[in-house]
N, C-alpha and C positions, 0 to 999 in steps of 0.2 A: 504494500500500500504506500502511496506517495506521501511525502511530508506535507502537512497542511500549509496552505499558501500564506496565511496570516497567523502569527503567533501572539498569544496573550502576553501582557507584561506581568512581571512578578507582583503579586499582591502584598508581599512583605516589604521589599525594598523599592519597588516602582521604578526601576531603572529601565530606560528605553534603548541604551546603547548596544546591548547584547541581548539577543533573543534567547528565551529558555529553550533547552533542548529536550527532545522526546526521549524518555527512558523506558517507557512501557506503554502498552495499549490493551484495551479489553472492550468487550461488548456487554451491554446490560439492558435490561428491560425496566422501564419506569412507567408509572401511571401519570397521565396528564391531569393534574387535579386543580390547576389554576383556572378559575372561571373566565378569565380574560383570554385564555388560550382557545382558538377555534376548534381544537381537537380535544377539548376537555372531556374526560371520561374514556378516552382511548388510551392505548398503550404505545409507548415509543420504544423502538429498538435504537439504542444510542451507541455510537462508536466513540470511546473516550480515550484520550491520550493523557498519560501522566507526564507532566512537564517538570523539569528541574532547572532552577535559576543557576547560571554559572557563577554568579557573584556571591549569593548568600546560601546556596544549596537548598532553598525552600522548594518543596514539591507541591504541585497543585494539579487538579484535574481540569481538562479542557475538553468539552464536548465538541467533537468535530462534525458529526453527522447525526441527524435525528430523523427516523422514518416512522410515521404513525401507522398503527394497525388498530382495527376496530375491536378485536378480541385478544385476550392474553394468549389463547391457543394459536392464533395466526402469528403473533410476535415470536412465540416460542418455536414454532415450526420454522420460521425464517431464520431464527438464530441458530437452530440445530442444523439447518441446511448449510448455512454459512460455515459453521464449525466443521462439518463433515465434508466440505468441499463440493456440495451439490448446488450452491447458489451463485 
């Protein structure tokens, strides 16, 4: 998977001169429970990067991609297909 085009800034030291580097990634399923979200009540399959600041070594999550699904079963099926190489 390619590096994300835009990196977040560190929430601890807020330096902009060097971008945090990606040290890990994972997929997770979350429920959209914000009433302002048009997909409220649906489930998101998220691709999350764990970023580490090169200056202060602070680690933080950055959600790179969110795909909505109507049901938990659909989201789990897509996540399993992705993990098994079928997606």
